[in-house]
Steps between C-alpha positions, in 0.01 A plus 500: 500500500761754606719567198844656550543831338798732492391793718573853405727699714216686669325182613542588866299807439200281403208495733544282803167325415674346194765359724243360731319340205823342384565365843148366516554347158801304610327409823205359312734280300647364818153437645383314189824307483469391860130419489344177412573436135195496270448381152533735207302807576161484329299823468241680287680781317318742274679812371351844553575864565421453864561167673284369782623207704280216615535248779251207510494152666501296172625185678430365843770504765758230466572253772861478597781656298315602180329832563224414248282202503405308184129586521377815335286729710170567323431837666849622430474432124163671480640811675798505268260483198282770663800729496582425137133550413491839666828611340353404158189708568695803618740487200204486263305771675545835328373684803776384731865569428456554127820432314659324797533124538522328833726189513524241770756291680310234702671249733387192691521526885428129549295599810822549697608834645878445485486383133278799415761727653768348278282528197418865564870581492455483118281809528777677693759408240276632225472828691877516547540468123333836470819690585646828386748363236676832480723388791623202295689457176584196292850399428477664155393827678142468367199542731370164624156386385294268722357189330139560410260216579185433695665506835773750452278805558429611855213332680268789572281306739419147617169316522502233772565301695201294601601369836553763778828339596627545150387864480667577832841380371468656160365835624803538730731463199305704244472803730874536505491565125174703502305245305129514585311181549129404483386163631167347390479254786729578798283598799739498800429783735869602538519593131301815581785630707634780281808544716617155383319453167481849355475385137248219546139514394234237447165473330375289789434609859717396797407204716379725783166537316488129425558426866209731592283320242594162650408612855176649371410161354585320825292746707217456252508125574506578875827309533718604796760221508704416190837351403733661245763366257735726303791454269852603580587818320370852480160416356398257766679653796396859448149392396442281804645766725244751380232237538595418855505869593158562349357180648628580852351853482161344410509227765577203276738259664773297334495138610812392313735708269710277272769597257592307179877510444633560151647149475212317674446135421190285559596433858489866579154534350377189685631647826314828428173313459571306818546827693169627361328188617618571857261801493176317402275797569684721246333360189574806293851514354639818339757448216734776413725285281642467153292291263736198509501508882125510509479185283739308718305596807189356334695186414603463864141547611390224259778264633368565857158364404321757715176393660388867527628722215671831545331805348760686295509880460783589265672808367557584136799265506239235446253731333288321237751260352346180371816312426616539861209282612524213253434174687426692822151627424334314781749648758468854359121503467346786679827702517460875519767689295582857440605616156581841375202628311584474128305494182545271211668664206331320209740636247783329688315168481480548119877581501586180693271279298674590169846425638689183403859390563581566137347852500627602839875469459570819705399316821764218542296337779168477312589155359527367856173658596340347189621154587389526856153624397430237237706225668685434173848524358609747234759399236848536631573789262231697669604458854879463509548841647263455783574160646763577755725202480214255465559322164262211576157490342217320673401235246157461670402851394356578158665737260331840507256549211518814293125549550531547876388836626450643846141511618296437813448148379869419573491681833612843381377779734617853512726553797369736766801735494493552120312831537764629741785411270335687215432792736869512600611522132246772428602692811851519366372593156278782626786631722745481208251675270463787748885516535535505121247781477683709753852437374477433127190669367438874516161651491342160542275418785563180689233236470253499783376174637137563409556594136661178386283237332653153469524367148363176382712185492849636413727239664665390178870582484590778262846542347749722679678640194397858535642818638453546879327806637677464837734778593834487691345674804280200562788259513693714746197584721560389862291190586419627850361829371304298239353285775392789721401753234337276237448141606320564824281761339351290226131434504308321224225246429645164395382250234257345742341833589653528847672810635876474547697738720758495778497649846815685636635161617473366149225259587198412281134510597382225737213302347449128571257225394399246768481157343355166620621169357182301422395184324295561189138389517437151363865470416831379637669821392586797726515876450583822679182698564510871592311539827603850586720800449725719713570864422559680827227279655367150455200399304433128545202277406502235773207319342710393201792361702562127476690321784698176503283223645279748681156637420520791743771746570768323709624629832856589564510612863693379803203567724135560423354845585374531861132526573333819625625597849824308464858614451813339370776358720814471291673164474819473292447666160322833511199358308465199737292550808242354729175683571427625850170648621480852642331543840133570504557870565781542240489577131747415221722804462707334227572144398749454786351711778188502715415827677271568792188690404524687828249554777151570368556344160446154352619349172262430206442134409765523225752640757616767256403800725307585813172672586394688812303304752160629614532714813288361777333690785177469695199542271172632625310207354719222648373284792787614713369857461123439510500321840698773688300770319170337611624474857632856494174639368310305765740623768471860382126476506494356849747757621298782361179355660676496838633855450142619412368312804753670726428835339129469564563411863789737541380655826351188659653367818591173331708668229663736744580215737663299222746780424360651192817683397710183501206308353488738203877464464467120500221515239709739282802262516278209406365694207855587383598127515193404292574776239859394479375179328433710189852648498646146530296366209552790264773479229833606660576866430685758698168634635364161603836399651502818718141421620600147582789609718284751692193281509669188637713670765284798607171304490624239745669766715170686539320184621774373732577846640135543601488150655826559677385828640167340619670200672762720652223724648314202647821350639605826665159563646464160676864474613492856652167438659645235720779726617352851522176693458671787323365575146740399222634731237448464122190288516264757358368448145711792373817350654416163347459656154840686537671177607349307209591769251858508629531126461358522144740785415793280582386252224445784254856621565637147455312468170633838378861394581434169323392681180810716505736206556313283252315726250168357390475360143436181306724206412492179305524185698608174340399197715612275217611543129142477372334767717531879527314654795449878534531592865551805715866557573496382857752258637353225718728577796432879482130417503536301819719772660230758420248276697737461788340794680158352460630171635629685811157665544332160471744340746448777764129496444497122550699542828246750630214269395655222703548727801137615492338166443367462862332843537140512613213375279375850433830574325523170302580700183866416577420132459389549142791731432722221637340244276543725203873545580556130543351424161692794347836359630411157369408644155817717480724208600342298223511786253880536505595143373200499266607830348852387436398153401268625226751735350440357145122559525426864481126433536540328835784712631322825439187382683585408861136577582388183318683295757293663769173380353490222760425773758204622301268305735586758771290762332203267510572418867522869582166580336346198678624632831358839420158360423496285814634754756360814655562829340799590708859609480610131486298430188660785306844382621430153359443634155807724497746243648391224253527737202852599612589130545387422147667786304825558684 
């Protein structure tokens, strides 16, 4: 490659870039010399004014030392022919690059990244040939002329490779020499990194979109637990990395993640299937693999003789290839695959169907493709160049007939990436056309993407013996500037009617078809059926999906969803759990947490939220209210009757002898106690709570203060009479009223202090989680302390009643007062444990009077005594003492 010239004396003044190119040139020779030796380099070379390189996997990867396998790769040949087809169309289109012919230099990558890198060095050498010859001179002092052939011109750009691993290697090399590159099939995410691959573009989207589409499909199936298998290399590794990230963010768990090594044998694939079987609940398996790896996975699954099939969801590495599944249809049935959305270019089918080995001499591998398609053998004169070292002919195969033609009857089907190969060629053509318009044509507007109309079938090859319209400025234009200023800015509608353009990362638009591998009705054949599309979001027809050995959508989950009111308790993998019930008063906050509804709230039956419980308080129409109200009304009526009776007989000796002032005080206290029943039954408010505090404490203090004053007066009179005849002080009615009022004032003061220390109000009381009771804000102990003064009055009054129990018969009022105080003490002693023991029953606790109903007979006894006795002071005393005994 590097020819020795005698340099001029000023060679050291040449640009440093030339020296670097020469160094790279020699380096490339060393690399090639030290690499695995290959057979004679075979390529497609067509001359032109501008040369585009091509890298396609024409042969499958070889096993062992040979980089290329003996078997031709159907998809690679079709992609190569798609480039030639597009080049022919562009060269015959007068609207694109008129007067300029595009040539090609297409090489076989053999599906191997290292071999592809060695092959792409030919593009670099071609670019190095485009040197400034003014710095050299021949031995006869003439200016050197470079040999002119198809590959001697600079490679302006490269189309390929197909595999992401190939594109990664090649892009790193081509960027050093500012050679732009467009891939029609490489989808690795990392290729979008412009800091590393600043001259790489592609007509397909990166795998990040495909990964999102795969997760969308899984979520649509309600799968939460899947296994993944990916191929070693950039395509599988970057693709599955993006899938795992998206799946994790959307709560899809990975049961097993297996990697297929580049040099994997059957044992490796069998081991992978064995590991998948250890996760029996993960029936969904995601494949992000190369096509050949996908086939060998299916072969391993067939060898395993699975009782329950796996349900495959595969990336575009599997796509919609029919040949990949030959003999494995029953294992692959029901598979869901993703394929870049592409349209059939019918004109390309016509182009392919007219090709024969004799008419397609420019493609040196077409003869192999022909033999593989028709399972025949061409005459040796037709295939000498293509059989790499294999001089044996299978005698069992028929000789190829001249009438053979490609058609769907022999299994021909347009490869899914054909459209993207054609788009890549046209992207270069449109960008070069705009460059030509800017550099070579004055006063000529560049062609806009919407004004160009594609010609009819113009893929025939026209002769190149004409004058080129290319100008020197185009040849010397920097490839990096061409990439940024022209290539990334192209936008046009392709032969299939789809829009083609690049984003700032050089990526194409993300559009995918979702396919389902199904058995044909009433047939043993199979087909890929489009069941949905993905373009920023998923559209999927679940009704048309066919599953392998299943009539309904299969489940792929480590654990089934928990029922209402239950949460997950993680076990092992994040998608594996046991279900645990929330407490009756808790709701499901999230799938892992129960939360207390809080006092006064209760969860709905579905346990998703809580509602407020009904607030309970004494209702006027309840039995617990009606009985005390009836008694209170009866007591008020009786009390008023007695007051009226006393008022009518105000000045009679009987009333005056009974102590009318204290009797009125007693009757008023009794009336207050009866009226307090209404304050206790009313709905708790600040007003009713204030009345309760005053009514309970002051009402009792009025009664017991009057009784205490009366018993004290009687006791003093009879005890002093036995010692002295002197008249006692403070026994007059006025003194008795003052004493009684003073005793009552003490209770009023206590009640006022109580309200200051514990301001009146309402509160919610929760006896259990299902009840909310509205009560006055009174602590039980503070209530008892407030009654402590009344208890002291009762105790002292009882002591005086005991002391006066033996007085003369004419003063037997003290006996009835004593009986009243005895019963009062017994009732109060019973009231304290009953009050605290019924703390959860607001109806009972608020009505201590109901527990005194057993003394109701006393009022009947009192009235009986009144009817049967003489109208005297004693009779009136009976009535008053028994009423006090009942309602204190």
